[in-house]
C-alpha positions as CSV (number, residue, x, y, z in Angstrom):
1,M,0.0,0.1,-0.1
2,R,1.3,3.4,-1.1
3,V,0.8,6.4,1.2
4,V,1.7,10.0,1.3
5,I,2.0,12.1,4.3
6,A,1.3,15.7,5.1
7,D,2.4,17.4,8.3
8,D,4.3,20.6,9.0
9,N,6.1,19.1,12.0
10,L,9.2,17.4,10.6
11,L,9.5,15.0,13.6
12,V,6.1,13.8,13.3
13,R,6.2,13.4,9.8
14,A,9.4,11.6,10.2
15,G,8.2,9.3,12.8
16,I,5.0,8.5,10.9
17,T,7.1,7.6,7.9
18,A,9.7,5.3,10.0
19,L,6.7,3.5,11.6
20,L,5.0,2.7,8.3
21,R,8.0,1.8,6.4
22,G,9.0,-0.5,9.5
23,A,5.4,-2.1,8.9
24,G,6.0,-2.6,5.3
25,L,4.1,0.2,3.7
26,E,5.5,2.4,0.8
27,V,5.9,6.0,1.9
28,A,5.6,7.7,-1.5
29,G,5.6,11.3,-0.6
30,E,6.1,13.6,2.5
31,S,5.2,17.3,2.6
32,A,5.0,20.2,5.0
33,G,2.2,22.1,3.3
34,V,-0.9,21.5,1.2
35,D,0.4,22.7,-2.1
36,D,3.1,20.0,-2.0
37,L,0.5,17.5,-0.7
38,L,-1.8,18.0,-3.6
39,R,1.3,17.7,-5.9
40,D,2.3,14.4,-4.2
41,V,-1.1,12.9,-4.5
42,E,-1.2,13.8,-8.3
43,A,2.4,12.5,-9.0
44,Q,2.3,9.3,-6.8
45,D,-1.4,8.2,-6.9
46,P,-1.2,6.9,-3.4
47,D,-3.8,4.5,-1.6
48,V,-4.1,6.8,1.2
49,A,-3.3,10.4,2.0
50,I,-2.5,11.1,5.7
51,V,-3.2,14.9,6.5
52,D,-2.8,17.0,9.7
53,V,-5.9,19.0,10.1
54,R,-4.0,22.1,10.9
55,M,-1.3,23.2,8.4
56,P,0.3,26.3,7.1
57,P,-0.2,29.0,6.6
58,T,-3.1,29.7,9.1
59,H,-3.1,26.4,10.9
60,S,-7.0,26.5,10.9
61,D,-8.5,24.0,8.5
62,E,-6.1,23.6,5.9
63,G,-6.2,20.0,6.3
64,L,-9.7,19.7,5.7
65,Q,-9.5,21.9,2.6
66,A,-7.0,19.6,1.5
67,A,-9.0,16.6,2.0
68,H,-12.0,18.2,0.0
69,A,-9.7,19.0,-3.0
70,I,-8.3,15.3,-2.9
71,R,-11.8,14.1,-2.9
72,E,-12.8,16.2,-5.9
73,R,-9.7,15.5,-8.0
74,R,-9.1,11.8,-7.0
75,P,-12.1,10.2,-5.2
76,Q,-10.4,6.8,-5.2
77,T,-7.7,7.9,-2.8
78,G,-8.5,7.3,0.9
79,I,-7.6,10.2,3.3
80,V,-7.1,9.8,7.1
81,I,-6.9,13.3,9.1
82,L,-4.9,13.4,12.1
83,S,-5.6,15.7,14.9
84,Q,-3.8,16.7,18.0
85,H,-6.8,17.1,20.2
86,V,-10.3,15.7,20.1
87,E,-12.3,18.1,18.0
88,V,-16.0,16.8,17.6
89,G,-17.0,19.5,15.3
90,V,-14.0,19.2,13.1
91,A,-14.6,15.4,12.8
92,M,-18.3,15.8,12.2
93,R,-17.4,18.3,9.2
94,A,-15.0,16.1,7.8
95,L,-17.4,13.2,7.7
96,A,-20.6,15.2,7.0
97,E,-21.1,14.3,3.3
98,S,-19.9,10.7,3.3
99,P,-17.4,9.0,5.3
100,E,-16.4,6.6,2.5
101,R,-12.7,6.4,2.3
102,L,-12.3,8.7,5.2
103,G,-10.7,8.4,8.7
104,Y,-10.4,11.0,11.3
105,L,-7.9,10.0,14.1
106,L,-6.1,11.7,17.1
107,K,-2.1,11.5,16.5
108,D,-1.8,9.3,19.6
109,R,-3.3,6.5,17.8
110,V,-0.4,6.5,15.4
111,G,1.9,5.0,18.2
112,D,-0.3,1.7,17.9
113,V,1.2,0.6,14.5
114,E,-0.7,-2.4,14.0
115,D,-4.0,-0.7,14.6
116,F,-3.1,2.3,12.7
117,V,-2.0,0.0,9.7
118,A,-5.3,-1.6,10.0
119,T,-7.1,1.6,9.9
120,L,-5.2,2.8,6.8
121,R,-6.1,-0.4,5.0
122,R,-9.8,-0.1,5.9
123,V,-9.8,3.3,4.6
124,A,-8.0,2.5,1.3
125,A,-10.6,-0.3,0.8
126,G,-13.6,2.2,1.0
127,G,-14.3,2.1,4.6
128,S,-14.1,4.7,7.3
129,A,-12.6,5.3,10.7
130,L,-13.5,7.6,13.5
131,D,-11.5,8.0,16.6
132,P,-13.0,6.3,19.6
133,Q,-12.4,9.4,21.7
134,V,-14.9,11.3,19.4
135,V,-17.3,8.5,19.4
136,S,-17.3,8.5,23.2
137,R,-18.0,12.1,23.6
138,L,-21.0,11.9,20.9
139,L,-22.4,8.8,23.0
140,A,-21.9,11.0,26.3
141,A,-23.9,13.8,25.0
142,N,-26.8,11.4,24.2
143,D,-26.7,9.6,27.5
144,D,-29.9,10.9,28.8
145,G,-31.8,10.5,25.5
146,P,-33.0,7.8,23.0
147,L,-29.8,5.8,23.7
148,A,-31.4,4.8,27.0
149,V,-33.2,2.0,25.2
150,L,-30.0,0.2,24.3
151,T,-28.4,-2.4,26.7
152,A,-25.0,-1.8,27.6
153,R,-23.7,-4.6,24.9
154,E,-25.5,-2.7,22.5
155,R,-24.1,0.6,23.4
156,D,-20.6,-1.1,23.0
157,V,-21.5,-2.4,19.4
158,L,-22.7,1.0,18.6
159,Q,-19.7,2.7,19.5
160,L,-17.7,0.2,17.4
161,M,-20.2,0.7,14.5
162,A,-19.6,4.6,14.8
163,E,-15.9,4.1,14.6
164,G,-16.3,2.2,11.3
165,L,-15.7,-1.3,12.2
166,S,-17.5,-4.1,10.2
167,N,-19.7,-6.8,11.8
168,R,-16.8,-9.2,11.6
169,A,-14.4,-6.6,13.2
170,I,-16.8,-6.0,15.7
171,A,-17.3,-9.8,16.6
172,E,-13.3,-10.1,16.8
173,R,-12.9,-6.9,19.1
174,M,-15.8,-8.2,21.4
175,E,-14.7,-11.8,21.2
176,I,-18.3,-12.8,20.2
177,A,-19.7,-14.9,17.3
178,R,-20.2,-12.8,14.1
179,G,-23.8,-14.0,14.1
180,S,-24.2,-12.3,17.7
181,A,-22.7,-9.1,16.3
182,E,-25.1,-8.9,13.6
183,K,-28.0,-9.4,15.8
184,Y,-26.7,-6.6,17.9
185,V,-26.4,-4.3,14.9
186,S,-30.1,-5.3,13.8
187,S,-31.4,-4.5,17.2
188,I,-29.8,-1.4,17.3
189,F,-31.1,-0.3,14.1
190,T,-34.5,-1.4,15.1
191,K,-34.4,0.4,18.4
192,L,-33.2,3.7,17.0
193,D,-35.4,3.7,14.1
194,L,-32.2,4.0,11.8
195,P,-32.2,2.8,8.2
196,D,-30.2,-0.4,7.6
197,T,-28.0,1.2,5.0
198,G,-25.9,-1.8,4.0
199,G,-22.2,-0.9,3.7
200,E,-20.2,0.0,6.9
201,Y,-19.5,3.6,5.7
202,R,-23.2,4.2,5.2
203,R,-24.2,3.0,8.4
204,V,-21.4,5.1,9.9
205,L,-22.9,8.1,8.3
206,A,-26.3,7.0,9.5
207,V,-25.2,6.6,13.2
208,L,-23.1,9.7,13.4
209,R,-26.1,11.8,12.0
210,Y,-28.4,10.4,14.9
211,L,-25.9,11.2,17.6
212,H,-25.1,14.4,16.3
213,H,-28.6,15.7,15.4
């Protein structure tokens, strides 16, 4: 899998590059700014672009703007946006239209190389990924609302659904049978009156819209 990395912090950029190369991935480009990132994407045709959400010149939302530009020009390229802190609003803005081939993670997650690489592969394959801390905040904000109809086990499954995990991945994470995971998912959709939209990224969008309404 080919990736390009954009972060204006040289140490962060070099660290991610070393971790990914150590895991056997090809780092095809490194950049400190949006313009160089977009050139790398055009020239290298990566499977995934890893983008810092705050980049020069203003360090506000250049990363989001770059992600939008990449999606318009090369929709087949996966994008994983990295953030230093939990920013629920930024995450929801990034995923608002469609979470397909898109991830939003805290930089702390990069240290778990196996999980980070698995996330990159999931996004490259058309899936999505949302940092667990963002999902936890969204769930906490709905504690006294309609989520009260869910059992504790269903809430655990809902969190993993919102993070972008498939039924099989949910079963593996919770150490339950895949059929049990499917039953939990079906029950959640029924209790919350959500459309069973099929693909993981579509159900991520349905769950996130429900939690952020």
